[in-house]
LOTI-623742 format. One record per residue (C-alpha): residue number from 1; residue in one letter; z, x, y. Coordinates in pm, whole numbers, plus 50000, padded with zeros to 5 digits. Layout:
BEGIN
LOVO     i   aa       z       x       y
LOVO   NUM    a       Z       X       Y
...
% end
This chain:
BEGIN
LOVO     i   aa       z       x       y
LOVO     1    p   50000   50000   50000
LOVO     2    p   49951   50115   50359
LOVO     3    r   50250   50307   50490
LOVO     4    s   50237   50205   50858
LOVO     5    t   50235   49830   50822
LOVO     6    l   50499   49564   50831
LOVO     7    f   50607   49468   50483
LOVO     8    p   50530   49107   50386
LOVO     9    y   50812   48891   50260
LOVO    10    t   50781   48652   49970
LOVO    11    t   50979   48413   49758
LOVO    12    l   50916   48506   49397
LOVO    13    f   50768   48271   49137
LOVO    14    r   51057   48163   48915
LOVO    15    s   50823   48147   48618
LOVO    16    a   50710   48505   48663
LOVO    17    v   51042   48672   48743
LOVO    18    v   51340   48674   48514
LOVO    19    s   51682   48831   48549
LOVO    20    s   52032   48830   48415
LOVO    21    a   52219   48594   48644
LOVO    22    g   52206   48299   48876
LOVO    23    e   52248   47927   48846
LOVO    24    d   52166   47718   49153
LOVO    25    l   52440   47757   49412
LOVO    26    f   52583   47443   49576
LOVO    27    g   52323   47232   49395
LOVO    28    l   52033   47361   49602
LOVO    29    s   51692   47311   49447
LOVO    30    q   51508   47608   49298
LOVO    31    l   51232   47762   49498
LOVO    32    t   50894   47672   49352
LOVO    33    s   50641   47815   49593
LOVO    34    t   50550   48155   49726
LOVO    35    m   50512   48267   50080
LOVO    36    t   50370   48578   50239
LOVO    37    q   50529   48667   50569
LOVO    38    e   50571   48966   50797
LOVO    39    y   50901   49099   50918
LOVO    40    a   50932   49119   51294
LOVO    41    p   51192   49372   51409
LOVO    42    a   51410   49325   51716
LOVO    43    q   51150   49514   51917
LOVO    44    p   50816   49358   51814
LOVO    45    e   50613   49661   51914
LOVO    46    q   50796   49878   51662
LOVO    47    i   50604   49956   51345
LOVO    48    l   50803   49996   51025
LOVO    49    t   50695   50241   50760
LOVO    50    s   50790   50265   50395
LOVO    51    t   50999   50568   50314
LOVO    52    a   51103   50647   49959
LOVO    53    n   51461   50770   49964
LOVO    54    d   51379   51101   49797
LOVO    55    s   51560   51327   50040
LOVO    56    k   51900   51268   49886
LOVO    57    p   52030   51132   49556
LOVO    58    v   52119   50765   49522
LOVO    59    n   52495   50714   49549
LOVO    60    r   52577   50433   49304
LOVO    61    r   52951   50420   49365
LOVO    62    f   52895   50056   49462
LOVO    63    s   52593   49839   49393
LOVO    64    t   52491   49475   49377
LOVO    65    a   52347   49335   49057
LOVO    66    p   51996   49204   48991
LOVO    67    m   52029   48826   48986
LOVO    68    m   51775   48557   48907
LOVO    69    d   51681   48345   49211
LOVO    70    w   51945   48517   49420
LOVO    71    s   51882   48887   49493
LOVO    72    d   51541   48839   49653
LOVO    73    s   51430   49027   49963
LOVO    74    n   51577   48771   50204
LOVO    75    c   51912   48797   50032
LOVO    76    r   51905   49176   50035
LOVO    77    y   51816   49177   50405
LOVO    78    f   52125   48963   50471
LOVO    79    w   52346   49182   50252
LOVO    80    r   52229   49491   50432
LOVO    81    q   52383   49353   50751
LOVO    82    l   52719   49370   50570
LOVO    83    t   52691   49714   50406
LOVO    84    k   52472   50011   50487
LOVO    85    h   52533   50210   50171
LOVO    86    a   52562   49981   49868
LOVO    87    v   52266   50018   49632
LOVO    88    l   52079   49687   49618
LOVO    89    y   51889   49579   49305
LOVO    90    s   51593   49344   49295
LOVO    91    e   51558   49046   49069
LOVO    92    m   51416   49150   48734
LOVO    93    v   51037   49148   48741
LOVO    94    t   50838   49150   48420
LOVO    95    t   50573   49412   48361
LOVO    96    g   50320   49135   48306
LOVO    97    a   50389   48992   48651
LOVO    98    l   50323   49328   48813
LOVO    99    i   50021   49430   48609
LOVO   100    h   49841   49095   48607
LOVO   101    g   49984   48924   48915
LOVO   102    n   49990   48993   49287
LOVO   103    r   50199   49310   49310
LOVO   104    e   50256   49268   49681
LOVO   105    r   50420   48934   49610
LOVO   106    f   50676   49094   49381
LOVO   107    l   50727   49438   49534
LOVO   108    a   50734   49370   49909
LOVO   109    y   51055   49449   50093
LOVO   110    d   51179   49585   50425
LOVO   111    d   51287   49944   50481
LOVO   112    v   51629   49827   50591
LOVO   113    e   51698   49742   50226
LOVO   114    h   51721   50109   50118
LOVO   115    p   51879   50235   49900
LOVO   116    l   51688   49992   49679
LOVO   117    a   51618   49970   49306
LOVO   118    l   51351   49773   49123
LOVO   119    q   51455   49625   48790
LOVO   120    l   51183   49584   48528
LOVO   121    g   51166   49370   48216
LOVO   122    g   50943   49478   47931
LOVO   123    s   50922   49670   47606
LOVO   124    n   50574   49822   47607
LOVO   125    p   50610   50190   47701
LOVO   126    a   50266   50214   47860
LOVO   127    d   50318   49900   48067
LOVO   128    l   50661   50014   48180
LOVO   129    a   50519   50353   48277
LOVO   130    q   50255   50184   48489
LOVO   131    c   50513   49964   48660
LOVO   132    a   50750   50257   48718
LOVO   133    r   50466   50423   48903
LOVO   134    f   50423   50108   49110
LOVO   135    a   50791   50131   49201
LOVO   136    q   50749   50486   49325
LOVO   137    d   50429   50406   49513
LOVO   138    w   50604   50123   49695
LOVO   139    g   50892   50348   49798
LOVO   140    y   51173   50223   49574
LOVO   141    d   51458   50468   49524
LOVO   142    e   51511   50383   49157
LOVO   143    v   51353   50192   48872
LOVO   144    n   51583   50026   48620
LOVO   145    l   51510   49886   48273
LOVO   146    n   51679   49557   48183
LOVO   147    v   51836   49566   47838
LOVO   148    g   52096   49301   47914
LOVO   149    c   51934   48963   47979
LOVO   150    p   52009   48722   47690
LOVO   151    s   51767   48444   47786
LOVO   152    d   51558   48291   47505
LOVO   153    r   51257   48313   47730
LOVO   154    v   51274   48690   47760
LOVO   155    q   51382   48746   47399
LOVO   156    n   51056   48593   47283
LOVO   157    n   50875   48867   47472
LOVO   158    m   51102   49148   47350
LOVO   159    i   51269   49180   47687
LOVO   160    g   51636   49216   47773
LOVO   161    a   51944   49232   47552
LOVO   162    c   51756   49199   47223
LOVO   163    l   51633   49556   47281
LOVO   164    m   51982   49685   47202
LOVO   165    g   51880   49641   46840
LOVO   166    h   51579   49870   46893
LOVO   167    g   51717   50197   47026
LOVO   168    d   51413   50405   46933
LOVO   169    l   51181   50171   47121
LOVO   170    v   51406   50172   47428
LOVO   171    a   51411   50553   47423
LOVO   172    d   51031   50555   47412
LOVO   173    c   51022   50314   47706
LOVO   174    i   51260   50522   47915
LOVO   175    k   51074   50844   47836
LOVO   176    s   50741   50690   47932
LOVO   177    m   50886   50569   48262
LOVO   178    q   51029   50913   48334
LOVO   179    d   50696   51081   48263
LOVO   180    a   50522   50845   48505
LOVO   181    t   50749   50880   48807
LOVO   182    d   50967   51119   49003
LOVO   183    i   51228   50861   49107
LOVO   184    d   51542   50791   48905
LOVO   185    v   51491   50591   48586
LOVO   186    t   51808   50405   48484
LOVO   187    i   51908   50142   48231
LOVO   188    k   52129   49833   48244
LOVO   189    h   52258   49707   47909
LOVO   190    r   52534   49516   47733
LOVO   191    i   52807   49663   47513
LOVO   192    g   52638   49502   47213
LOVO   193    i   52457   49201   47072
LOVO   194    d   52561   48952   46803
LOVO   195    d   52711   49146   46511
LOVO   196    l   52602   49479   46657
LOVO   197    d   52912   49479   46873
LOVO   198    t   53121   49779   46774
LOVO   199    y   53195   50059   47013
LOVO   200    e   53021   50296   46775
LOVO   201    h   52695   50101   46795
LOVO   202    m   52699   50114   47175
LOVO   203    r   52790   50482   47172
LOVO   204    d   52502   50565   46939
LOVO   205    f   52262   50353   47148
LOVO   206    v   52362   50536   47466
LOVO   207    g   52346   50871   47289
LOVO   208    k   51991   50803   47173
LOVO   209    i   51877   50702   47522
LOVO   210    a   52053   51002   47676
LOVO   211    t   51835   51237   47470
LOVO   212    t   51544   51134   47696
LOVO   213    g   51725   51281   47996
LOVO   214    c   51833   50943   48131
LOVO   215    k   52156   51002   48322
LOVO   216    t   52258   50662   48460
LOVO   217    f   52381   50375   48243
LOVO   218    i   52490   50046   48397
LOVO   219    v   52700   49867   48138
LOVO   220    h   52777   49494   48142
LOVO   221    a   53111   49496   47963
LOVO   222    r   53033   49193   47743
LOVO   223    k   52820   49163   47437
LOVO   224    a   52532   48916   47437
LOVO   225    i   52509   48636   47183
LOVO   226    l   52136   48585   47141
LOVO   227    q   52143   48245   46973
LOVO   228    g   52354   47946   47071
LOVO   229    l   52465   48045   47421
LOVO   230    s   52288   47996   47751
LOVO   231    p   52253   48288   47994
LOVO   232    k   52537   48137   48199
LOVO   233    e   52760   48110   47892
LOVO   234    n   52673   48467   47800
LOVO   235    r   52828   48573   48131
LOVO   236    e   53150   48388   48056
LOVO   237    v   53215   48332   47684
LOVO   238    p   53197   48678   47523
LOVO   239    p   53517   48865   47610
LOVO   240    l   53511   49149   47858
LOVO   241    k   53582   49487   47702
LOVO   242    y   53621   49727   47989
LOVO   243    d   53785   49977   47756
LOVO   244    f   53451   50024   47580
LOVO   245    v   53295   50136   47907
LOVO   246    y   53587   50362   47999
LOVO   247    r   53570   50526   47656
LOVO   248    l   53197   50574   47696
LOVO   249    k   53258   50777   48012
LOVO   250    q   53515   50986   47829
LOVO   251    e   53273   51066   47548
LOVO   252    f   52977   51126   47781
LOVO   253    p   53134   51293   48087
LOVO   254    d   52797   51423   48209
LOVO   255    l   52643   51076   48227
LOVO   256    e   52678   50846   48527
LOVO   257    i   52848   50533   48394
LOVO   258    i   52847   50219   48610
LOVO   259    i   53057   49919   48506
LOVO   260    n   52955   49554   48556
LOVO   261    g   53088   49214   48454
LOVO   262    g   53366   48982   48571
LOVO   263    i   53457   49191   48875
LOVO   264    t   53594   48993   49170
LOVO   265    n   53797   49204   49414
LOVO   266    h   53845   49546   49569
LOVO   267    d   54176   49618   49396
LOVO   268    q   54001   49576   49064
LOVO   269    i   53713   49796   49177
LOVO   270    t   53944   50072   49301
LOVO   271    e   54122   50085   48967
LOVO   272    m   53794   50090   48774
LOVO   273    l   53671   50384   48977
LOVO   274    t   53947   50593   48826
LOVO   275    h   53765   50553   48491
LOVO   276    v   53393   50536   48572
LOVO   277    d   53147   50659   48833
LOVO   278    g   53052   50333   48995
LOVO   279    v   53091   49956   49001
LOVO   280    m   52819   49691   49015
LOVO   281    l   52915   49356   49166
LOVO   282    g   52718   49044   49077
LOVO   283    r   52809   48681   49132
LOVO   284    e   53107   48760   49353
LOVO   285    a   52879   48932   49604
LOVO   286    y   52665   48620   49620
LOVO   287    h   52934   48353   49622
LOVO   288    n   53158   48554   49858
LOVO   289    p   52932   48795   50052
LOVO   290    a   53214   48887   50292
LOVO   291    v   53344   49110   50013
LOVO   292    l   53065   49350   50110
LOVO   293    l   53210   49405   50458
LOVO   294    d   53468   49651   50321
LOVO   295    v   53230   49848   50099
LOVO   296    d   53126   50126   50337
LOVO   297    a   53482   50209   50442
LOVO   298    r   53632   50188   50094
LOVO   299    y   53369   50366   49886
LOVO   300    y   53154   50571   50125
LOVO   301    n   53417   50702   50369
LOVO   302    e   53243   50544   50663
LOVO   303    g   53408   50323   50922
LOVO   304    s   53339   49957   50860
LOVO   305    i   53446   49618   50981
LOVO   306    s   53694   49464   50742
LOVO   307    e   53653   49107   50626
LOVO   308    e   53953   49007   50836
LOVO   309    d   53814   49161   51156
LOVO   310    a   53447   49071   51116
LOVO   311    d   53275   48844   51365
LOVO   312    k   53087   48650   51103
LOVO   313    a   52918   48424   51354
LOVO   314    a   52773   48735   51519
LOVO   315    l   52648   48850   51180
LOVO   316    i   52467   48520   51132
LOVO   317    r   52321   48537   51482
LOVO   318    s   52198   48891   51418
LOVO   319    l   51961   48734   51164
LOVO   320    y   51791   48511   51421
LOVO   321    p   51501   48746   51511
LOVO   322    y   51432   48790   51141
LOVO   323    i   51456   48416   51073
LOVO   324    e   51222   48332   51358
LOVO   325    a   50970   48586   51232
LOVO   326    q   50975   48429   50885
LOVO   327    l   50946   48075   51022
LOVO   328    s   50644   48178   51229
LOVO   329    k   50472   48277   50904
LOVO   330    g   50536   47949   50724
LOVO   331    a   50876   47995   50564
LOVO   332    t   51145   47730   50572
LOVO   333    l   51492   47807   50700
LOVO   334    h   51632   47740   50353
LOVO   335    h   51466   48055   50217
LOVO   336    i   51704   48265   50426
LOVO   337    s   52001   48040   50504
LOVO   338    r   52082   47965   50139
LOVO   339    h   52201   48323   50094
LOVO   340    t   52461   48288   50373
LOVO   341    l   52638   47978   50238
LOVO   342    g   52939   48167   50102
LOVO   343    l   53002   48391   50402
LOVO   344    f   53274   48171   50550
LOVO   345    n   53454   48080   50227
LOVO   346    g   53820   48008   50284
LOVO   347    q   53781   47945   50657
LOVO   348    p   53829   47608   50828
LOVO   349    g   53497   47433   50849
LOVO   350    a   53328   47637   50576
LOVO   351    r   53246   47326   50375
LOVO   352    m   53084   47162   50678
LOVO   353    y   52879   47478   50739
LOVO   354    r   52750   47472   50381
LOVO   355    r   52686   47101   50385
LOVO   356    h   52494   47106   50712
LOVO   357    l   52264   47384   50595
LOVO   358    s   52220   47231   50249
LOVO   359    e   52115   46899   50402
LOVO   360    n   51899   47028   50689
LOVO   361    a   51761   47376   50621
LOVO   362    h   51490   47243   50386
LOVO   363    r   51320   47054   50669
LOVO   364    k   50988   47203   50772
LOVO   365    d   51089   47187   51137
LOVO   366    a   51435   47343   51086
LOVO   367    g   51494   47647   51303
LOVO   368    i   51780   47856   51432
LOVO   369    e   51918   47549   51608
LOVO   370    v   52024   47430   51261
LOVO   371    m   52217   47755   51215
LOVO   372    e   52380   47705   51555
LOVO   373    q   52474   47349   51465
LOVO   374    a   52634   47474   51143
LOVO   375    l   52830   47737   51333
LOVO   376    a   52941   47477   51590
LOVO   377    l   53089   47269   51310
LOVO   378    m   53319   47565   51244
LOVO   379    g   53417   47593   51608
LOVO   380    y   53190   47878   51710
LOVO   381    n   53032   47843   52054
% end
């Protein structure tokens, strides 16, 4: 893609993109159409360029998880207003969608989103190599292979958690991706699947993948049950076994081990970081995005506004130039506003804020005045 152009923004086809999390929040309808839009910066004459973050290594001490229907580019743009340093992961995109579909539709993002990782779903080494090269060409800082999604839909295509039963194939996939690109190739997986749920099986799986030179393993600390549970149930029913992940770090001290699953607060994260190299936050970051306000200060030694001190209304208003740019290209307010619904959780008027946006942001004529009305319901002038 051209390097001195504004990146287009899109909403991804649900049927073509699959990932490991995300039921519809607050009962909002799923997005069913795509849009191609340009980002307009605060100074319209400024031209943004894509810059792969290859000048320094990716610091994965804190990251947000790839989540179906949630961690799209609009969401990541909003999150980046809350934290400068957290590594943000895309929704999982299948190799077929990238090879046979409109790549711009699935790969477009804004430079503000760096550090940024693209998560891929697939099991064909050649296809994954091709898509890893796409990730590098588009300036992503990392490309990640999904070996954790338990959905029936992806299992039927040999994608996701079912690959934990095929360690040799996964190693071939990772090696092919590494050979095709210079950016980091990482893997996200479960601690096991079905009856293949012993620590020893996970250890041997990780050991096999590590022989490729892969250094970063993001471990969802639950096993996946491939038959009989929905993806949502697979995030809740299998018990969390954090000790498996801690032990993995002990046995593979040279690997970067990132823990994921059931994490909800900073006290929990701080304790986990005494055992592993990094923490990946999923649903909590989406339902309660204010948790991200403390990330830079806590984990990157950089001054940051705490959740208690943040002017959240100002954060919303800082999105207005971006929102107006998207609306001018045919988006609806809902495409952006839906990601902000949890920002005011626990504050007086938060329910009215959510309700007003849920009922009005879908309108084709909805603009930033709808955001202002929602803020006014909370007492912001």
